[in-house]
N, C-alpha and C positions, 0 to 999 in steps of 0.2 A: 417524354411528353407525347400525348396522343394528338392526332390531328384535330380533334374537337377542342382540346385545351388551347392549341395554337389559334384556332379560329376565334374562340372566346376572348383570348388576350388581344387579338388584333382588333376586335370590335370595341374593346374597352379603351383602346388608344385612338379611336377615330376622332378627328377634330369635330368640335361641336359646331352647331350652326353659327354663322357670323352674327354679330350683334345687329339688331334691327331687322334681321330676316324674320319672316313669319315663322312661328312655331309650327311644328308638324301637327300638333293636336291643338285645336283652338280651345282657349280657356272659356269656361262658362261664365256668363255675367253673374255678379253676386245677386242673390235673391233678396227680397225685402226683409225676410226673417234674419238673414245674415247681417244685413245693414243695421237692423234694429238691435241685434245682439251686440254688434260692435259699438254702437252708440251707447247702449246701456253699460258696457264695459268701460268705455271712455269716461262716462259720467261717474261711474264708481271709482275709477282710478283718480279722477280729478278731485272727487270728494275726499278720498284717502290722502291725497297730496295736500289739500288745504288743511285737513285736520292735523296732519303731521307738521306742517309749517306753523300752525297755531300752537300745537304742543311744544314745539321747539322755542317759539317766542315766549311762551309762558315759563318754560324751563330757564331760559336766559334771564328773564326778569326775576324769577324766584332765586336763582343763583346769585345775581347781583345783590338782591336784598339780603341774602344769607351772608354774603361776603362782607357787606357793609355792617351788618349786625355783629359779625365775628370781630371786625376791627373795633367797633364801638364798645362791645361788651366783653372782650377777651380778658381784660384786666379785672373783671368783677370780683373774683375770689381774692386776688391779691389786694385790691382796694378795700374790700371788706375787712381784711386782716389789718390793714394800715389804719383803719378808723380807730382801733384801740390805742395806737400810738398817738394819734391826733388828740384823742380824749385825754390821755395821760399828760400830754403837753399842756392842754387847756387847764386841767386840774392843778398842775404845778404852778401855773400863773395865778390861778384863783386862790391858791393856798397862801399867797403873800397878801396880807391886808393892804387895802388901797392907800392908807396913810403911810404905811411902811414903804410901799412902792414909790410914792411921791417923794418921800424924804430920803430915799436910799442913796447911799454913797459907797464908793470903793467896790469891794468884791460883791456885795449884795446887788448893787446897780448893774455891774457887769453880768452877774448871773441872770437877773431878770431880763436884761436886754438880749442876752444870748438865747434865753428860752423864747422870747417874743420873736426873734429872728428865725429861730428853728421852726416855730409854728407857722410863720408867714411862708417860709420856704417849703414846708411840707404841704400847705394848702395850695400853693402855686403849682407844685409838682403834681398834685392830685388833679387840679384843674386842667393842666396840660394834657392829661389822660382822660378828660371828660367827666371827672368827678367833682361835683360842686356841693358846697355846704348849703343847707337850707336853714335860714334863720327866720322863723316865723313870728318873732316878737311883734305884737300889735296887729298881726294879720288875722283874717277870718280863718277859723279852724277848717282845715281841709282833710277829711279822713283818708284821702289818697296819699297825702304827704306827711300827716301828723298822727301821732297816737296820743289820745287824751289819757293822762294819768290821774288827774283829779280836777274838780271844779272849785273855783274860787268865787265866793259870793262877793259881788262888787256891783252896786247899783249905778255907779258912774260910767261903767264901760259896757258897751253893747254886748249882749249875750252872744256867746260863741266866738268871742275874740280871744286870741292867745295872749295871756298875761304873764306867763312864766315859761321859760324853756329849761327843762331839766337836762336834756341831752340834745345836741344839735343833730339834725338829720342830714342825709346826703343823697344825692341823685347821681346816676351815671347815665348820660344820654337823656333819654326820656323815661327811664325806669327808676324806681325808688331803690336805692341801695340799702338805706336804713331810715325808717321814719323818725321824725323829730318827736321826742317825748316832751309833752307840754301840759301846762295847766290852763284851763279854759274858764273864762268869766261866765258867771250866771247871775241872774237876777236883775240885770240892767235892761235897757230898752231893747226891743226886738230889732234884729238886723233888717234893713229894708230889702225887699225882694228886688232883684235886678230886673229891669224891663226886658221883655222878650225882644230879640233883634229880629227885624223883619226885613 
């Protein structure tokens, strides 16, 4: 080591001035431009923080909504497939004439009762998972829930009333899983317009 190296090392290890002692070089007071720049930076950072917080809140709400939708509508495809089974059970019941069903005894009665029980259980299971049957018989035709298959001329029934259900419809949550296939009355009195709610 040279003597200069030793001197430099010694200076590097000199104790710093005690806390609270005046600094050897006085600091310059911040200028108005520096203060304005810091204020602008502070406002910019505050704006970014508020925007980030708002984005995070929106993301939280959107995620909650998506999770709720996923829970409600997760079984949609499975439920849609099960509707064929529900239709077949209904067709099996309808294939037995009403008078034969009323006078049924023995094995026929047991078969009809078993099919009715199966249908009730199937519909209850679907309802537990948010799937409900739409039975629009006698209701006003709603294109959001029903699909008109034909019109029935009937002057005794208000026009636009569902007079025949060809196939039951189903909803899951607030969405239509399958529209009801219906026959709609025409030629009767016009439906009264609902008064506007104020």
